[in-house]
C-alpha positions as CSV (number, residue, x, y, z in Angstrom):
1,M,-15.2,-12.7,-7.5
2,Q,-16.1,-10.6,-4.4
3,T,-15.0,-13.5,-2.1
4,L,-11.7,-13.8,-4.0
5,N,-11.1,-10.1,-3.7
6,Y,-11.9,-10.2,0.0
7,L,-9.4,-13.1,0.6
8,I,-6.7,-11.4,-1.5
9,G,-7.4,-8.2,0.4
10,M,-6.9,-9.9,3.7
11,T,-3.6,-11.4,2.5
12,A,-2.5,-8.0,1.4
13,I,-3.4,-6.5,4.8
14,A,-1.2,-9.2,6.4
15,A,1.7,-8.4,4.1
16,F,1.3,-4.7,4.9
17,A,1.4,-5.4,8.6
18,M,4.4,-7.7,8.4
19,S,6.4,-5.3,6.3
20,G,5.4,-2.5,8.7
21,V,6.8,-4.4,11.7
22,L,10.0,-5.4,9.8
23,A,10.5,-1.8,8.6
24,V,10.7,-0.3,12.2
25,A,11.8,-3.3,14.2
26,R,14.5,-2.3,16.7
27,K,15.9,-4.3,19.6
28,D,14.4,-2.0,22.2
29,M,10.8,-2.1,20.8
30,D,8.3,-4.4,22.7
31,I,5.6,-6.6,21.2
32,V,2.8,-4.0,21.8
33,S,4.7,-1.2,20.1
34,L,5.6,-3.3,17.1
35,A,2.1,-4.7,16.8
36,F,0.7,-1.2,16.8
37,M,3.1,-0.2,14.1
38,G,2.0,-3.2,12.0
39,V,-1.7,-2.4,12.4
40,V,-1.1,1.3,11.6
41,T,0.8,0.4,8.4
42,A,-1.9,-2.0,7.3
43,L,-4.9,0.1,8.1
44,G,-3.8,3.7,8.2
45,G,-4.1,4.5,4.5
46,G,-7.6,3.0,4.1
47,T,-8.6,4.8,7.3
48,L,-7.5,8.2,6.0
49,R,-9.2,7.5,2.7
50,D,-12.6,6.7,4.3
51,L,-12.4,9.7,6.7
52,L,-11.7,12.1,3.8
53,L,-14.5,10.5,1.7
54,N,-16.8,10.9,4.7
55,T,-17.9,7.3,4.6
56,S,-17.8,4.4,7.1
57,V,-14.2,3.3,7.9
58,F,-13.7,-0.1,6.4
59,W,-12.3,-1.9,9.5
60,V,-15.1,-0.5,11.7
61,V,-17.6,-2.2,9.3
62,D,-15.5,-5.4,9.2
63,F,-13.3,-5.8,12.2
64,N,-11.7,-8.9,10.7
65,Y,-9.2,-6.6,9.0
66,V,-7.9,-5.5,12.4
67,W,-7.6,-9.1,13.6
68,I,-5.7,-10.1,10.5
69,A,-3.4,-7.1,11.0
70,I,-2.8,-7.9,14.6
71,G,-2.2,-11.6,13.9
72,A,0.3,-10.8,11.1
73,S,2.1,-8.2,13.3
74,L,2.5,-10.7,16.1
75,L,3.7,-13.4,13.7
76,A,6.3,-10.9,12.3
77,F,7.5,-10.1,15.9
78,F,8.1,-13.8,16.8
79,L,9.5,-14.8,13.4
80,E,11.5,-11.5,12.7
81,K,14.9,-13.1,12.2
82,Y,13.5,-15.7,9.8
83,L,11.5,-13.1,7.8
84,R,14.8,-11.2,7.3
85,D,15.8,-14.0,4.9
86,E,16.2,-12.4,1.5
87,N,13.7,-14.7,-0.3
88,V,11.1,-14.4,2.4
89,W,11.4,-10.6,2.5
90,A,11.2,-10.5,-1.3
91,A,7.9,-12.5,-1.1
92,I,6.5,-10.0,1.5
93,L,7.4,-7.1,-0.8
94,Y,5.7,-8.7,-3.8
95,L,2.6,-9.3,-1.7
96,D,2.8,-5.7,-0.6
97,A,3.0,-4.7,-4.3
98,F,-0.1,-6.7,-5.1
99,G,-1.9,-5.1,-2.1
100,I,-1.3,-1.6,-3.2
101,A,-2.4,-2.6,-6.7
102,L,-5.7,-4.2,-5.5
103,F,-6.5,-1.5,-3.0
104,G,-5.7,1.2,-5.5
105,V,-8.4,-0.1,-7.9
106,Q,-10.8,-0.6,-5.0
107,S,-10.2,2.9,-3.7
108,I,-10.9,4.4,-7.1
109,D,-14.1,2.4,-7.4
110,K,-15.2,3.5,-4.0
111,A,-14.5,7.2,-4.6
112,L,-16.3,7.2,-8.0
113,L,-19.3,5.3,-6.5
114,L,-19.6,8.0,-3.9
115,G,-19.8,10.6,-6.6
116,F,-16.3,12.1,-6.4
117,S,-14.3,13.1,-9.5
118,A,-11.6,11.1,-11.1
119,P,-8.8,13.3,-9.8
120,V,-10.1,12.8,-6.2
121,A,-10.3,9.1,-6.8
122,L,-6.6,9.1,-7.9
123,V,-5.6,10.9,-4.7
124,M,-7.6,8.5,-2.6
125,A,-5.9,5.5,-4.3
126,T,-2.5,7.1,-3.5
127,I,-3.4,7.8,0.1
128,T,-4.6,4.3,0.5
129,G,-1.3,2.9,-0.7
130,I,1.2,5.1,1.1
131,G,-0.8,6.6,4.0
132,G,-0.1,3.8,6.5
133,G,3.5,3.6,5.7
134,L,3.9,7.4,6.1
135,I,2.2,7.3,9.5
136,R,4.5,4.4,10.5
137,D,7.6,6.2,9.4
138,V,6.7,9.3,11.3
139,L,6.0,7.4,14.5
140,G,9.1,5.3,14.0
141,Q,11.2,8.3,13.3
142,R,12.6,6.9,10.1
143,P,13.0,8.4,6.6
144,N,9.7,8.0,4.8
145,L,8.9,6.8,1.3
146,L,8.2,10.3,-0.1
147,L,11.7,11.5,1.1
148,S,13.5,8.7,-0.8
149,R,14.0,7.9,-4.5
150,E,12.2,4.6,-4.2
151,I,9.6,4.1,-6.9
152,Y,6.5,3.3,-4.8
153,A,4.0,6.1,-5.0
154,T,4.8,6.5,-8.7
155,T,3.5,3.0,-9.4
156,I,0.2,3.7,-7.7
157,I,-0.3,7.0,-9.5
158,S,0.6,5.5,-12.9
159,G,-1.6,2.5,-12.3
160,S,-4.5,4.7,-11.2
161,L,-4.2,6.8,-14.4
162,V,-4.2,3.7,-16.5
163,Y,-7.3,2.4,-14.7
164,L,-9.1,5.7,-14.9
165,A,-8.4,5.9,-18.6
166,L,-9.8,2.4,-19.1
167,L,-12.9,3.3,-17.2
168,G,-13.4,6.3,-19.4
169,L,-13.0,4.2,-22.5
170,S,-15.0,1.0,-21.7
171,G,-16.6,1.5,-18.3
172,K,-16.3,-0.8,-15.3
173,T,-15.7,-4.4,-16.3
174,L,-13.8,-7.3,-14.9
175,L,-11.2,-6.8,-17.6
176,T,-10.6,-3.1,-16.8
177,S,-10.2,-4.0,-13.1
178,M,-7.7,-6.8,-13.8
179,V,-5.7,-4.6,-16.1
180,G,-5.6,-1.8,-13.5
181,V,-4.4,-4.2,-10.8
182,A,-1.9,-5.9,-13.1
183,F,-0.3,-2.6,-14.4
184,T,0.4,-1.3,-10.9
185,F,1.6,-4.7,-9.6
186,L,3.9,-5.3,-12.6
187,F,5.4,-1.8,-12.4
188,R,6.1,-2.1,-8.6
189,A,7.3,-5.7,-9.0
190,L,9.8,-4.6,-11.7
191,A,10.9,-1.8,-9.4
192,I,11.6,-4.2,-6.6
193,Y,13.3,-6.8,-8.8
194,R,15.5,-4.4,-10.7
195,H,16.0,-2.1,-7.7
196,W,14.8,0.9,-9.7
197,R,15.1,4.4,-8.2
198,M,13.9,7.7,-9.5
199,P,16.5,9.1,-12.0
200,K,18.8,11.7,-10.5
201,W,17.9,14.2,-13.1
202,L,14.4,14.2,-11.7
203,T,15.6,15.2,-8.2
204,L,15.9,18.8,-6.9
205,R,19.6,18.2,-6.0
206,S,20.5,17.7,-9.7
207,H,18.9,21.0,-10.7
208,L,20.5,22.9,-7.8
209,N,23.9,21.4,-8.7
210,G,23.4,22.3,-12.3
């Protein structure tokens, strides 16, 4: 199971990196700049999490994460026009969705194992999922996820609450982990497939206009 999680995690890192490159790709950006953006997107959230938890940064312990992120970023650079295909891009988004689901559960487990509380674990899961993308967007000078109505962080928070509730009810089991991952993934996948956005009545603008 650990080996399978590791392989899935590496695949998700690759998807993060490729989506990061495609998100900020501009004609005037060179291969080094875009590769850096891809690596930041893939590893930034987990790095912030581990620094805040005061534990060894995951890619320092296992540098294969960096190699995978670099390789995926370079692949995205050379295949950028093909990856813009609607079906290919959708596949990357769904891999990204699975990545945030898997890493959310892993981040909660890591925080709880280190003795932190459930609310802290939830924050760490959210940071892991959106941290890299936020850093990328700031560096790339583009609107970030938190300033849009896209349902992204909401799926991580919801999935984390479900997983934490299951841990409180039945403890850590394979089933609770699978349900935690599945809930976040399905929520995010539905948001992608149906192009869900946060309802306007939950935005500040609607209250100001009212």
